[in-house]
N, C-alpha and C positions, 0 to 999 in steps of 0.2 A: 541613605538606603546604603545596604552593603554592597561593597565594589563586585563582589563575585555575581550578586542578582543583577547589577546594572550591565554587567558583560554578557550574562545569558540573555537578557532582554534584546541587548545590541544585536547578537547573534540571530536571536529569534526573529527580529525586526528585518535584519538584513535577508534572510531566508524568505520571509514573506514578500519581501520586495521585488525579488527575483523569481518568484515562483512562477510567474506568468511566461518565462523564459524558459524553454526546454533545452536542458543540457544533457540529452540523452547519450549514452554510452556509444561510443563509435563502434560500429559493426562493420564487418568486411562482408560485402555481397559480390560474389564472383560471378561473373558473365562470359558465355562463350557464344560467339557467332562468326560465321563465315564471313561477314562483312566488316569484323572488327579487328583490329591489330594494335598491340601494345606498343609497337614501333611506330605507329604512324601518329605524327603530331596533331593533324587534324582531328583525328579519331579521339585523341586524348583531351582536346579543347572541346571537342563536341560532349564528351561524356562529364567533363568538368562542369559544364553549365547545368548538367541535371543534378550532379552532387550538390553544388553551391546552393542551387534551388531548394532542395530538399532540407538543407541545414536552415535555412530560414523558417521552414515548417516544423523544425525541431526533430527533424529525421537525419540523424547524424551517421552516416555511411562513408566507407571508404569502398571504392569500387576497384575490383580486381579484373583486367581482362585477361582471360585464361587463354594462352596459347599451347595448341594441341601439339602432340607429338607423336610419331610414328604414322605410317600410311603415307600416301601420296597427295592425298586431297581431303578437304573437310569430310566429305562423304564417307570416306575410310577412317579418318582420325577420330570422328565422334564415338562411333561404336566401340573403338578400341579404349577410349577414355572412359567411357560408361562402363564396361565389362571390367575395367581395373579398378572400379570404386570410387574414382575421381570425378564425382558429380557436382558441377557448379550449381548455383543456385538459380540462375537464369540461364535457359538453354534456348539456343535457336536450332530449327531444323527444317530443311525443305526436301528431304530424301526418303520421307517415310519412315526414320528409324524411332520416330515419336510412338509407333504404334507398339513397337517391341518394348519401349520404355513404360507405356500406359498398361500393357498387359502384365508387366511385371511390378506394377504398384509403386513405381517411380514417380509419377508425375501427380501433380496437385489438381484437383477440381478446382477450376478457376470461376465457376459459376457464381459463388457467394461474393468473392472479390469483385466481380464486375458489376453485380446487383447493388454493391453498398458503394462503387465508384463515384465519384463527384464529376468525372469528366470523360472516361473513358466509353461509358456506355452511349454518351452522346455522340462520340466521335465514331462510333462503329456503324458500318454499313448495314443494310437491312439482311444482307446475305451472311455476314459476320456474326450476326447475332443467331440466325438460324443454324448455323454451323455451330456455334458455341452450345446451343440446347442440344444438339445431336452427337458432339464430341468436346466435352469440356476442358481438355487439356492445351489446346493450341489456341494462341491468343493473336487476334490481328485486327486492325483498323485500316481495310484497303479496299479500293474498289475492287469491283470482279475482276479476276485475272482472264478478261476475255480479249481476243484479238480482233483488231480491225483493218481493213485494207487501207492503205496509204500510197499516194502518188505524189510527184512533182506537179505543182499548178502549171508551171510554163510548159510541161509535157502534154497536159491536157488541152492547153489553148492552142499549142503547135497542132494537135490533132483535129482541132476545130470541134471540139467535144464539150458539153457540160458535165458536171458530175453523173456517173451512170445510176440510173435508177432500178434497171432490170437485170437478169442474167445476161441477156442478149446483149445489152449496153455494155457489160462487163467485157464480154467476148470481143466486141468490136473494139473497145478501147484498147486491150491487151493486145490484140492482133494489130492496131495502129502502132502501138509501141515498139513490136518485134520487127515490124516491116519497114520503119523510118529510121532515119539518122539523126535522132532528136539529140544525141549527145554531140553531133557535129565533129565527129572524128574521121569522116570521109568514109567510113564502113558501117554496112548493117549488120552490126554484131550485137546488138543488144536484145534481150529477151523480155517479153512482157511481164512474166511472173518468176520468182523464185521462192523456195522455201528452204527449210532444213531438215534433211533427212527423212521426212515424210510429209504428210499434208496437213497435220494436225494446226498449224497455224492458221491456215486460210480455209480449214473445215468450220470454224467459227463463222465464217460469213456464207460459205456456200453449202453447208449441210442444210440450212433451213429452205434454201432455194430448190432443193429436191425433195423436200417434203421429209427430211430427216430430223427429228425432234428429239424425245425422249430417249434415253438408252433403251428402255423396254416399251415396246409399241403393242398397244392393244390388238389381238388377233384371233377372231374366231372363238372369243370367249375366254381367251387366254393372252399369254404374253409371249413375244418372241424378240430377239435382240435386233437392233437396228443395223448390225453388222451383216445380216443376212436377209435383209430387204430388198426387194426389187427396186425402190428408190436408190438403195445403195449402189445397184448396177449403174444406173443412170448417172450418178454421180461420177462412178469410175469412168464412163463413156465421155463424161465432159472433160476430165483431166486428160484421157487419153488423146482426146482431139486436141488440146493443148500442147501435148506432147509431141505428136505426130506432125503437127503443123509448124513447130519450132518457136511455138509461144512461149511454153513453160521451159525453163532451164533444164536441161537433161542432168546437169550436175546438182540438182537440190538434193538428191539422194545421199551425197557425200557431204556437201557444205554444212559447216557449223555457222552459227548465229553471226560471228564476225565477219565471216566471208560474205555471207548473204548481205549484211547491212553494206559493206564495202561494195558491192555489186550496185547497190541503191544508191548509193552518194556519188560515185562515179559514173553512173550511166550505163552500166551494162545490164540492169533489170529496171523496168518501169513500175513495178509494184511489189510490194511485201506486205505481211501482215504484223502488225505488231500489236503490244498491248495497250490498251488505252490509257489516257492520261500523261502520266510523268514519262512514259517512253517515248511518247511524241514530242515531248520537249528536247529529250536526248536525241531523237533523230532529227529534229530541226537544228539544233546547234551544230551536230556532225556534219549535216548536209551543207550549210553555210561554211563550215570550216574547209571543207574539202572542195566546194564550188569557188571560194574566195570570195564570196558576197552572199547576201539574202538571196536564198532560193527557196520561196513558200512551197511547203508541202500541205497536202490535204488529207483529212481522214474521210474516207467515203462511206455513205449510208450503204448498209448490207442490202444485197439485192433483193431479198424477201421481207424487208422491213423487220427482221428477226436475228438476233444471235442463237448460236446452238446453246441449249440449256444448260446452265452452271451446276455442278454438283454441290449439293447443300449437307452431304453427310458428315463432312469434316474438312477443316482447313488444309490445305494442301502444304502450308508452310506457315512459320509464325513461331512465336517465343512461348516457352513453357517455364513453369517454376518446378524445380524437384520438390517431390513430397518429403523428402529426407532433410530438407533445408532447415536450419535454425532461424532463418531469417526471412521468412516468407513474406511478411507483412512489409517489411522494408524493400525487398524485392520486387513485390506488385507496386508499391508507391514510386520506385524508380521507372516501371514499365508505365505508371499512369501519367507521370510527368509529362510525357511527349505527348499526351493528348489534352494537357492543361492549355489556358490561352498563351501562357508564357512559353510553354515546350513546343507549342505549334509554330511560333517564330522562327525556331531553329529547324525545325522538321520543313516547314514551308520555305522559308527566306534563306536558309542556311546559315552559316557562321558569320557573325558580325566582324566586318573589316576584310572578310574573304568573299563572301558571296552577296552581302548586303551591306549597307550602311545607314546609320539613323541619326536624325537630326531633329531636335525639337518634336519628336514622336512621328516623325515622317520617314519612312523607309524608301530606300532607293536600292533596287537591284544592280550588281556590278556584272561586268561581262562575263565573269566566271559562274554566274548563277545557273546559266543553263547545264553546267556540269554537276551540280549539286543534285545529290540523291538521298531523301531522307533514310537513315537508319532503322527507324522504327515504324513509323504510320504514314499513310496517305489519307488522312481521316475526311470524314464526310461533313467539313467544316471549312467555310472559305477562308483564305489566308488576308492578313490585312492588306496586302496590295496584290494586285494580278500577277501571278506567276506561271499560267501556262500560255503557250503559244495558242494561236488560233485552231490549229490542228487538234490540240491536246483537248481544248473546249469542246470542239466539234465530237470527238470521240466520247466525251462524258455526256454530251447532250444526247447522240443516239444511245449509249448504252443505258441512260436513265430510264428511256422508254422502251427498250427491247430486250429486257433482261427477264428470263423465266427461270424456274427451277427445275433440275432434272429429278427422275426418280431412280436414280442410282443408288446403291446401297453398298455397304461393306459386305465380302463375302466371310464366312467362317474360316477359320485356319485350315480346315480339312477340304476346304475347296478352293484354296488360293493357289493351288498348282494347276487346276483345271481352269481356272479362270486366266491366269498368265500364259498358258498354253493357247488358248482361244484367242488371246489379245495377240499374241505373237503370230499366229497363223493369219490374223485378219491383216496386221501390217506387211506381213511377207507377200501376200496374194496382192494387196493393194498395190505395192511398186510393181508386181508384175503384171497386172492389169494395165495399168497406167503406161508403162512402158512400152507395152504391146508383147512382152516375152509370153504372156498367155492370153489367148483371145477371150472376150467377153461372152463368147457362147460357152465357155467353161465354167460360167458362174455357178450352175448347179453344181458342179463337182466341186467347186471351192466350198459350197453350202455345207455339203456333205462331209467334207473334210475338217470344216469348222466345228460341226456338230460332235463328231468322233473325237476330235482334239479338246475337250471339255467344254464345248459349247453346250451340249445336251445336258450336262451335269448342271451347269450354272444356270440354264433355262429352266430345268425342273425346280431348282432351288427358288427361283425368281418368281414362279407360279405359285409357290405356297407363300413367299413373303408378301407379293404385292395383293394376292388376294385377301 
């Protein structure tokens, strides 16, 4: 046989032999996220796990973590980068700028990607899927971002109380915390409850206790906003009572989340409200660290056996893919990897050798695991080993039975200013009623101000939409 023919046959056979192995051309996938830094060695290790896993699937990417410049914070830097035309393939946002990008046609509709996904659609919670149907640009697989009350178990025991069941139980518990020296510093200087800037955190559990449910309440054949409900007045009265009796920390209006948490860990506040799930792990780890030993915390049942309804109109935060990207499929493949069985090991257990170790297929969590926070998902799939402290498990159990959807909806651009104005009026008067700066006898005057400050306009629109 001719030598040239033999060479051609050899080359052809070689290509056939390796045809099952994909040597796809390496493509660059750029990602920007508030929680990612190119200078963080652990972040690089985290990302590399996903990159190497995709290579085994024949998806050859080079991941580039984009460091934003300009501005003082991620919230300021992201819009500047987008407006300059520097648009990464994968974008994380939690500040609402996604709506601007979506309106400009910059974001990819992720519905067909999720529909064809092997893992991600199974990792998403029910509300994640509902939100994706209503707003297909933000991707998340995370439990509902609702908050639950948490207290130290030893304080509850010192108070001689069981877990509170009713609103009155909550009041008596918080009062006991504020009137006792449970931190044993020789002074009654603790408050029963503290929050951050407003009452949003604890409204998750206290709103339903006052009959405050969906944003828009059915009223005489129409709809009115819960902000002007008589039940709202009763809730203000409850918070005002806590404030006047020294149970509610008066500094809550100016405190940030880190100050609130420090007060909890150090015994200056008996109860705070935090997100269900992983946040309870963080609280437990930090509580143990500050107290110098294991100090069990509890997640408490909401007093009305219900949480405030969650907004299903869109995700508040999440990952997006640029509609202008040339590597959309590769970008989605990277996002989906973290919902796969292998990806979940990292998401749930953290980095090997840092947050967990593995031997003969058995996983062991290290003492650093409580500090681990997943960079992408907290999916509706159990981990290979138990990763949640009892308080976190408690919070999930309560949430799984008590979550409902709100009837809230997005306002058109021409009504956004009115909606913002009405929202601002509510929070302004909220603090004034709670602190006693304005008496609750002026509630009707507040309602009138709220309606004149954009409330009537959004109410008229709501009655058109909801009917």
